[in-house]
N, C-alpha and C positions, 0 to 999 in steps of 0.2 A: 503493500500497499504506497500509495506518497502524500506526503502534503504537498498541500498548494498557498498561500497565503496570498489577498491580494491588497493594497496598501487604501487610505481614502480617493487619492488622484484617480486608481485604478478603476472604484465603486461609484467615481465622483458625478456619471452624468448616467444619463437613458445610454446614450449612444458608448461611451465607455463598459456598462453592466451588458453593452450585445456583445460589446468585445470578449469582454470574460468567458459569454456564455459560450460562444467560437474553440476560446481555450480548452474549456473545460470539455466538448465534445471530442477534440481536435485528438486527445490522450482518451486511449481508452485503460488505460490501468485507474484497477481503485483506487480511489483517493476522500481525505478529508478536506475540504475547503473552507480558508480560515479566512474571513472578513474583517475588515475594520468597518468604523462609521465613514459614511460617502463626506468627503474636505469639505472643513468649513463646520460639519454640527458639533465636535466636539470642544470649539472654540465658544461652540455658542454654547454648549451645554458648564462648559466654565461660567461666562456671562452668568444664565439660570441661575449659579450654585450663591452666587455673589448678591444674587438679586434674595434668593434662600436668609441668609445671612443677615440681610439689611430686612424680611420680612414685610421687602414689599408688590405687596401682591398685583397689585394693576401692572407691576412689569413683565413677573412671573406670569400673568397667561397671556398677558403679549408673545410671550418670549415661546409658551406651552403652543398656541395659534400656529405662529409662524412654523414650526418646526413642523406643527402636524401640516400644515398646508403644502408645504417646499415637499413632504412625503408622500402626501397627496397625491400631486405634482407630478411626482412621479411615477405612482400608480398607473394618472391615467394616459401620461407618454408610453408605459412601457407594456402594457397589456390592450389587447385588442378584445378577448371575451369579457364580457359587461356583468356576467356571474360572478366569474370570481375579480375583476375587477373591482365590490360590490364587497365581494367579501373579504381582499387582503385591507378596502377603507376601514371595513367595519372593526379587524385587526387592529389598523393602526389606531384608529380611536380608541381601544379597549386601553394598546399600552401609553397614552396622550392619559387616560380620566387618570391611571395608575399612577405615572409622573405628574397632577395634579394634587393626588391623594399623600404621595410622599413629599411635595413641595411643600406642603401645608404643616410637614413637622418641624418640631425641631432642630434646628443643625445639626450637624456631627460628623464625623469624616463618614462614618458611615453611611450618611442621607447622600456625603459627598464621592462618594465612590459608587454608591447607588445610581443616582442625577447621570454623572459623566460619562457611565458605563450604558447607559439607553441607546446612543449613537449605534453602535455594535448590533443592539435588540434589532430596532426598528428595519436597520438596515437586512441584515440576515433575515428576517422573516420576511419583507418583503422580495429579495433575491431567488428566496427559496419560491415561492410562489411562484414567479414568472416563469424563472427553472419549470414548473410542473405545468404552469400554461401552455409553455410552447413542445410539452413534451418529453423535457428532458428530465425522466424520473430520480428524486431526490428524500432526503431524508434533515429535518432540522434539530440541527441539538445543540439543546442548553448548557453552551459552557459552563454553567450555576454549578449542575453536575456534577462533573467532576474534576476542573481545573483548581483543587484542591489545594493550592502548592504548601501552603505554610508560611512559607519563609521568602519573600519576593527575591531576594538575594540565592538563597541555594530551595530550589525550589526542591520538591517530595514529590522526588519523578515514580517511584515508585509506588504510593498515594493513587498518582496521578490513571498512571496506567491500570492499579487496578479497578476504580473509581469508569475508568472510561469504555475497558471491557465489559465494564456489568451492564453501562446503558447502550453498547454496542448490540450485546446479545439479549438487549429488550426492545430493540428496534427492530423493524423493519427491516431486514437486511438490501442494502443500497451498492452503486458504484460508486455513491458522489452521497459526501454526506455532506450541511454546511455547517458551521457555527458560527461562536466571536470569537477575535478575537480581543486584546485588552485586560478584557473583562476574566474574577480569579475572587476563591473565598482567602480568608487568611485562616494564621493558628486554630483564631474561637470559628473559626465555619462563619463569618463574616463578608458581605460580600464586599471585591478589594478590587486592585487594576495593578498591572503590570510596569506603571507612570506611562508619561509618551510614547507613541515609537513600540507600545508592549509587546501588538498584535505579531513580530519577527519575534518576539521571543514566547508567545502562544505556539507558531508553527512549531517552533521548535523546541518542546516542551514536547506535545503531541507525537512531535516527529521520533522521538528519545524512547520516547513510554509506548511506540509500538513498534517500537526498532523498525519506522517508516527505511524504504529502500532509497530515499532522497526525499530534501525537502528545498523546492522551489518557493524560493520569495521574488511576486511580482509589483514591479512599483512603472515608473515613469520614466524610468534611464537605462540605460543596456549595460548594466554590469555597472561594479563601484571602479571610481575612476582613477588615473595617479594623482589628479591634484586636484579642485575644488570648482568645478563645472561654473558655477557662479560665479565666481570673481576672476578663472582665468583662463585663458582661451589656449586650443592645441591643446585640450586633454583629451584621454583615451579610456578605453573601458580595460583593463587587468583582466585577461582569459584564469587567469589563475594564481589564487592565494592557498596558504595558510590556514590551518586556523588560529595561529598564534600571530601570523600575519592582521587577517582580519579582527582579530581579538581588539587589537591594538588599531589599529583605526576607528574601531567603530566605537572605542573606549574614550580614544580622544577626538571624537568629535563627526566622523566620518559621515553623514546624517540619511546613507543610505539604511542604516542598519540601527535596530536598537543595540546600548552598547554591550546587555547581556547574552545575546545570540544565538552565539557557537558554541555557548556553555554547557548547554543541556546534552551536546552531541558529540562531543570531543576524543569522551571515551570508545566510542560507538563507534566511529567511521563510515556516520552517515555522509554522504556531501547534499551543502548546502547552492543551491542555485541560486543566480539572484538575476531574475528577467524583467523582460520590458514588455508591458502590456502592450505599446504600440506598435511593438515590432516583434513582435513572437519569433521569430527566426534569428534574429540577433543572438550572436552567441553568447553573451552576457558575463559575467563570472560564476565558477567555479572555485569554491573552498570546501579542502579536504585537510584531508593529513600527509598527503603526498606534497614535496618540494618540485615544483616541475624548474624553477631558475633561481638560486640566491641572487642578494644584492639587493638593493633600491630597488622599491616597487611603486611606492605611495607617500604622499604627502599629503596628512590633515590637519587642522586645525578646533581648536576646543575653545569656548568664548567663554566669558563671565566668570575670567578664574580671579581670585586675590591672591597678595603674595605676603606670606608675614615671614619677617625679620626677626630674630629673634637673638639678642646679643647679651651678654655676664663674661666679664674678664674673669666674676671670683669662679664661678662653678662648670663655666665649656669642657672643663677636662678630670672634671670629679665624675669618679662612679657612681654612675646609676643617671646620671643624668639629663642624657638623651631620653631614656627609659620614662624619665617625669615627665619630659615634654610631649613625649607620643602616650603616655595614658593621658594627658587632663585631654589630648585630641578624643582619646577612645570614652571618656564618659563623656563625652558629649557627642557620639555617635556622630562624627566630622572625619571623613579620608582625607589622606593629604595624598597629594594627584605627584608632585614632583617634590623634591629634598636631596639639596648642596651645603654640604660643611665647613668654614674654614677656623683660623687658630681659635676663634674669639665669640663666632656668631655660625646662628644656624639658620635657611633659609629653606621657606618650601611652600607649597601653594595648598589650596583651598578651592571648592566649586562651589562649594557650600556654607553660606553667610549667617546659617540663621541662630546657630551660638556664638558668633565672632566677637560679640562686646562679654558672655561667660568665657570663654576662654582667655581671651585677653586680657580682662584681670586675672585673673588665676596665675599665670604664668605673669605679669605685671609685681609679684608678688616678690620675686626672685629674679628678674630679669628686662631689660629694656626690651619692650616691643616696637616693629616699625610696620602700618600695612600699607601699603598698595594695591588700589581696586582697580577695575579695569582690564585687565590680563587678558594673553591668549596664551597656550598653550602651540606648536607646531610640533608635529610628531610628524619624524621623519623613519620612515616604515620599511622594511627587508631582513628574511633572515642573511645572516649574517651578515646587515648592513655597512659596520665598519671594517669587513673586508672589501667592497666593495670599492674599486678604485677611484671612482669616482667618489666618494663620501666627503674626501677632504674639501670638495668645492663648498661644499654648504658652511662651511668657514669662514669665505669669505663673506656672508653676509657684516660679521664685525664690522666690514670697511663703510657700511652702509645705515645700519638701525644699531639701534639700542636694544644690546640683549640683554635681559636684566638674567637670566641663570640658561647652565647650562646641563644636562643631564645622558647621561650614558653608563651603564653599565649592569643597571636594573634587570633586564634581556637583552637577550643579541640581535633582539629583532628593533629596536627603536632607538634616535636619535633624538632626544627632545628642547625644543630651545623656547624659553620665555620672553614675550615680548608684549608690546602694550597696545593693546586692540587697533589704536587708530594704526597700528604699523602692518596690522597684522597681513593684508591685502598686498599691500606689496613685498612682504617678506613669502605667502604665494608663489605670490609673479616672480621673483628674484631666483627663489633656491629652484622654479617650474625650468626658466631658462636655466640655471647651470646646474641642475641635475640628471635635466630628462635633455633639453634643446639641445646643448652644446654635444653631450650624448651622440643624441641622436643622429645627428650632421655628423658627426663624422664617421659613424657606422656606414653613413649612405655614401 
């Protein structure tokens, strides 16, 4: 069995839903299809949550009516059979009524999760009905019945497997199963979610649970590119990546993948294919445990980075000092991305500033702390990247851009530099020229 995931853009219009249908029809293997909400819907739901917090009933009503109208319009255009059309509209109205009931409750994190996952519920309900109307037999599965991951960071694959196998055995056998991405249940059994972009993660969790033959992630770009095509010209898709390379790129900002996408399948050798919904014949990118080529592969950038410099002439070389620093971040559940040390100072970066004030207050009791915000990590990735004969060129950036930090050694697969976010795009363009274009021209 395969697992196919389609993102918000891929299911974002009637035309695109037709494209997805054709992709499913063209592949005869049994499959589970994981769908995101239509593009823009999750953002709409996030704004709805803000209105719930404010108890703004008029804004809530307007928001839900707009949401209902959007999906009713899709049904009107997508489905020709009037009876099926009416049935689907009634189902959407039932879901919207349920959302009204949830929206009237006192705000909590559970209410937040319930609301922002309704986009996937609406889309999969409509898409499954549309496929049936098109005589493409399928079964709609409720992800809340089996996506008991317990922890987003360390999903309980075995638990998901047992629940999913039970759900499949209790349903009519089909060659196509449709389900929702993003939504899950936490260790308390409460409805939760896998964070933005989490439908990719849903697909690989399901793929791992079922020992799928492969996982396909369909989006609006033909694979993972060697640089960010939004900012840099003359990028190209990478045909093959290892799990480690893909994980580094995703964690450090490659928007095509959720940061934890590959982690569930690494130990099971299940290939992950990145495909383009709008050009299905394009090769795309294959992610697996096979190394087809070592050396420089790609560059990605992660924004929203805060640099923290911790200076203490008195304590730095004292036994246990670093442990004491790390325990502060651990106590406030704040992950560190980069770290460098000198004789009297430690510099590190974080991307979550929720508890920054508390962290600074605690450390300032024994060290001087300096904060610099609005930075970006630029990550240069490739198996044994330091052995690539062109890697030295990345340090030419020091002649043009102020670099705040450089990190290498934690992994053989990446070299990271920290720059002010205003210098991100010039840095990406410069590195693209120095690391890829000059080398490619030399080869030609």
